[in-house]
C-alpha positions, 0 to 999 in steps of 0.5 A, spaced: 718 687 560 722 692 564 729 693 566 729 695 573 724 693 579 723 701 580 719 701 574 714 696 577 709 697 583 710 692 589 715 687 585 715 680 587 721 675 586 721 671 580 722 663 582 721 660 576 726 657 571 723 660 565 727 666 561 726 671 555 729 668 549 732 674 544 733 673 537 740 670 537 738 664 542 740 667 548 736 666 554 735 673 559 734 672 566 727 674 569 728 677 576 722 680 578 714 680 576 709 686 578 704 691 575 704 698 573 700 703 569 700 709 564 696 715 567 692 719 562 689 724 566 682 721 568 684 714 566 690 710 566 692 704 562 694 698 566 700 694 565 700 687 568 704 682 569 711 686 567 717 681 567 723 685 570 729 683 566 735 687 568 739 685 561 734 689 557 737 695 553 729 697 552 723 697 556 718 693 552 710 693 552 706 687 548 701 691 544 697 685 544 697 684 552 696 692 552 690 692 548 687 686 551 687 688 558 685 695 557 680 694 551 683 699 547 686 699 540 693 701 538 693 703 531 700 704 528 701 709 522 707 712 518 707 718 522 706 715 529 701 711 533 694 712 536 691 709 542 683 709 542 678 706 547 675 700 544 668 702 546 667 709 545 673 711 540 676 716 544 683 717 543 687 716 550 694 717 547 698 718 541 705 720 539 710 720 534 715 715 531 722 716 533 728 711 530 722 706 527 720 706 534 713 708 538 716 711 544 711 713 550 712 720 552 715 721 559 708 725 561 704 719 560 708 715 565 706 713 572 710 717 578 715 711 579 717 711 571 718 718 571 725 717 574 727 713 568 724 717 563 727 721 558 730 716 553 731 711 558 725 709 560 721 709 553 717 703 551 718 700 544 715 695 539 722 693 536 730 693 536 734 697 531 740 693 533 744 691 527 744 683 525 746 679 519 741 678 514 741 670 516 739 672 523 733 677 520 731 671 515 730 666 521 727 672 526 722 674 521 719 667 519 724 665 513 722 670 508 725 671 501 731 676 500 727 681 496 722 682 502 728 683 507 731 688 502 725 692 502 724 692 509 732 694 510 730 700 504 724 702 509 729 702 515 724 697 518 730 692 520 738 694 520 743 689 517 750 688 519 752 685 512 750 685 505 744 682 502 745 676 497 740 672 493 744 666 493 743 666 501 742 658 503 738 656 508 737 649 510 730 650 513 728 653 507 730 647 503 727 642 507 721 646 508 719 648 501 721 642 497 715 638 495 719 631 496 725 628 499 731 628 494 732 621 491 738 616 493 743 615 489 742 609 484 747 603 485 745 600 478 750 601 473 750 598 466 755 594 463 755 594 456 752 599 450 744 598 449 743 594 455 738 600 457 736 606 453 732 612 455 727 615 450 723 622 450 719 626 445 719 633 445 714 638 442 711 641 438 716 647 438 713 654 437 718 654 431 719 649 426 725 647 423 727 649 416 725 642 413 718 642 417 720 638 423 716 641 429 718 634 434 724 630 435 725 624 439 732 623 443 735 616 445 740 616 450 744 610 452 745 609 459 752 606 459 756 611 455 751 617 455 751 618 448 745 621 445 741 620 438 736 625 436 731 624 430 727 630 428 719 628 427 713 631 423 708 627 427 709 624 434 706 618 431 713 617 427 716 615 433 716 608 432 719 609 425 725 613 428 726 607 434 726 602 428 732 606 425 735 607 431 735 600 434 737 597 427 743 602 427 745 601 434 745 593 434 749 593 427 754 598 429 755 595 436 754 588 435 749 588 441 742 587 442 737 592 445 735 589 452 731 595 456 727 601 454 725 606 459 721 612 457 716 617 461 710 614 459 708 617 453 702 614 450 706 613 443 711 609 447 707 605 451 701 603 447 699 600 440 704 598 435 710 601 439 708 596 445 707 590 440 714 592 437 717 592 443 714 585 445 716 582 439 723 583 439 724 581 446 725 588 449 723 590 456 719 596 457 720 601 463 716 607 465 719 612 470 715 615 476 711 621 474 714 628 476 721 625 477 726 628 473 731 625 477 
């Protein structure tokens, strides 16, 4: 892409409706199209289908199109760049890096380009214009803040504000989530012991002073009150639940109606399940991997 018609040979007016979109979302008008070349002594590199965009601040060369049209290799290094013929391996052009750009020197440009040489008609790979971190985040495909910080440290991007590890991006939240958020539940318990949630935790890497590596917890859905019982074995869950049920029904003068757990075998099979059935307590099992 070029910023002036004098940079191309035999420019033709562009009658299409397409534009060139830049990082902030604006569309730049294309006025003409044409061709040019980079003279390298006995050989030249063709620059085909150049778009003339008057609003451009820099003239840009697509490395992919340059290498495809000329069957060459464009190698980038920390110190500069090298263009080689793909068939022979002969170096066609090389130059230094300047301000994180790869400029083509004036002596390599065609006659029409030399008029705009010096620093005004250089071809660059990217822009160093400062932009907010959120803009760079979207431009580069939504990388993490650590990657953006590293790019800024290496002076590969120029930011206009400070980085924040708490930067929020709606697209990242939607694209990286494993599943959609749950809808708010409309179910509300109307009394104590109407629904009790249960979970078993352990073994703990460090046992208690009394030698308990497990515990079982009961949470009342109505008032969110919690009861915790330490256990030496997971099989002690029935004894703990029996104590909890007797204590709760005696204290609140209410019968336990619904019992919900995560599907642990100790709570849904064998004597525990038989105990629930014998006392008319309905069992509810949460869906797997749904901590919500």
